[in-house]
LUMVEX-164886 format. One line per field, with one value per residue (C-alpha): residue number from 1; y, x, z. Coordinates in steps of 0.5 Angstrom, whole numbers. Layout:
% residues N
nr = [NUM/...]
y = [Y/...]
x = [X/...]
z = [Z/...]
//
This chain:
% residues 220
nr = [1/2/3/4/5/6/7/8/9/10/11/12/13/14/15/16/17/18/19/20/21/22/23/24/25/26/27/28/29/30/31/32/33/34/35/36/37/38/39/40/41/42/43/44/45/46/47/48/49/50/51/52/53/54/55/56/57/58/59/60/61/62/63/64/65/66/67/68/69/70/71/72/73/74/75/76/77/78/79/80/81/82/83/84/85/86/87/88/89/90/91/92/93/94/95/96/97/98/99/100/101/102/103/104/105/106/107/108/109/110/111/112/113/114/115/116/117/118/119/120/121/122/123/124/125/126/127/128/129/130/131/132/133/134/135/136/137/138/139/140/141/142/143/144/145/146/147/148/149/150/151/152/153/154/155/156/157/158/159/160/161/162/163/164/165/166/167/168/169/170/171/172/173/174/175/176/177/178/179/180/181/182/183/184/185/186/187/188/189/190/191/192/193/194/195/196/197/198/199/200/201/202/203/204/205/206/207/208/209/210/211/212/213/214/215/216/217/218/219/220]
y = [31/26/21/22/21/15/12/12/10/4/1/2/-3/-8/-8/-10/-17/-17/-21/-15/-12/-19/-18/-12/-14/-20/-16/-11/-17/-17/-10/-3/0/6/1/-3/3/6/-1/-1/7/5/-1/2/8/3/-2/3/8/2/0/7/8/2/3/11/8/4/10/11/5/3/7/10/7/1/2/5/-1/-6/-2/-2/-10/-10/-7/-13/-18/-14/-15/-22/-23/-19/-25/-30/-27/-28/-32/-31/-36/-36/-29/-26/-31/-29/-24/-20/-15/-12/-10/-4/-8/-15/-11/-7/-13/-17/-12/-10/-18/-19/-13/-16/-19/-17/-14/-8/-7/-9/-4/1/-1/0/7/10/7/10/17/18/22/19/23/24/16/14/19/16/9/10/14/8/3/7/8/0/-2/3/0/-7/-5/-1/-6/-12/-11/-4/-6/-14/-15/-18/-14/-17/-21/-23/-16/-12/-17/-17/-10/-8/-13/-10/-3/-5/-9/-3/2/-3/-3/4/5/0/4/10/8/3/8/3/0/-6/-7/-5/-10/-16/-14/-13/-19/-23/-19/-21/-28/-29/-25/-30/-36/-34/-32/-38/-42/-38/-38/-45/-46/-42/-46/-52/-51/-54/-50/-49/-51/-47]
x = [3/3/-2/2/9/7/3/9/14/10/8/16/17/12/13/21/22/14/11/10/17/19/15/17/24/22/18/24/28/23/21/23/24/20/14/14/14/8/4/6/4/-3/-4/-3/-7/-13/-12/-10/-16/-20/-17/-17/-24/-26/-21/-25/-31/-30/-30/-37/-39/-34/-31/-25/-22/-23/-20/-14/-13/-14/-10/-4/-5/-5/2/4/1/4/11/10/8/14/19/15/16/13/14/12/7/7/5/11/10/3/2/-4/-5/3/8/4/-2/1/5/-1/-6/-1/0/-7/-9/-2/-4/-11/-11/-4/-1/1/-7/-9/-4/-7/-14/-11/-8/-14/-18/-13/-12/-19/-16/-17/-13/-6/-6/-8/-2/3/2/2/9/11/10/13/20/20/19/24/29/28/29/35/38/36/37/41/46/45/45/39/37/40/33/35/37/32/26/28/29/23/19/22/20/13/12/15/10/4/6/7/0/-3/0/-2/-9/-11/-13/-14/-8/-11/-14/-7/-3/-8/-7/0/1/-4/0/7/5/2/8/13/10/9/16/19/15/17/24/24/21/27/32/29/28/33/38/37/44/46]
z = [30/36/32/25/28/33/28/23/28/30/23/21/27/25/18/19/17/16/10/6/7/4/-1/-3/-3/-8/-13/-13/-16/-22/-23/-22/-15/-17/-20/-14/-9/-13/-12/-5/-4/-7/-4/3/2/0/6/11/10/11/17/20/19/22/28/28/28/34/39/37/41/46/51/50/56/54/47/50/54/48/44/49/50/42/42/47/42/36/39/40/33/31/34/31/24/17/11/4/2/-6/-6/-10/-16/-18/-24/-25/-30/-31/-26/-22/-22/-20/-14/-12/-11/-8/-3/-1/0/4/8/10/17/17/24/21/18/26/28/24/27/34/33/30/35/40/37/35/29/22/17/21/23/16/14/19/18/10/11/16/11/5/10/12/5/2/7/5/-2/-1/3/0/-7/-8/-4/-4/3/8/13/20/22/29/31/28/30/37/37/34/38/45/43/41/48/51/48/50/57/58/55/60/66/63/62/68/74/79/83/84/77/74/78/76/68/68/72/66/61/64/65/57/54/58/56/49/49/51/46/40/42/44/37/34/37/35/28/24/20/12/8/3]
//
């Protein structure tokens, strides 16, 4: 259950403001919410199974301590990715074979290489427990997209992007640092890893937040 709940919670955080959540909100303005959710479910089951299978497979060749450290550092990376944010690049405009297939194919393709798929790989490698992680990441995906559709369409409001984005990023980075501290046993190596990760994180946050301030605001 630890693997299930950790996977679900972290994917919910990763998905907030993510491209695939924006895609769900866009599709929900054209198709029934039930159709959108069904397409998201099937696409997520297929996509995340590939991800967690890969993560589980890696444990046969890479030492567990190395995997756990890489997974912890990747959580910091996912937090920075959350700060960066995502935008749709025309995925919501493509039509395939009807509403359900359109949603399913678009979501499957949008998830390839996305941070929630990469997070699923990392979680599977960390917990080495395929089914709970698969079910957890799928549950997290459905919860986050359900929230996006509810707030963005049913209530006619947008998710408070900045608040959700920075809160999610902070939690991701916290889990990353906690994982590093729990994994690295050698004190000197721990200090070195923490110093390196902190320096990279600080520089990345500076660049990302400075870029956001310099970006011209769009007129309505």
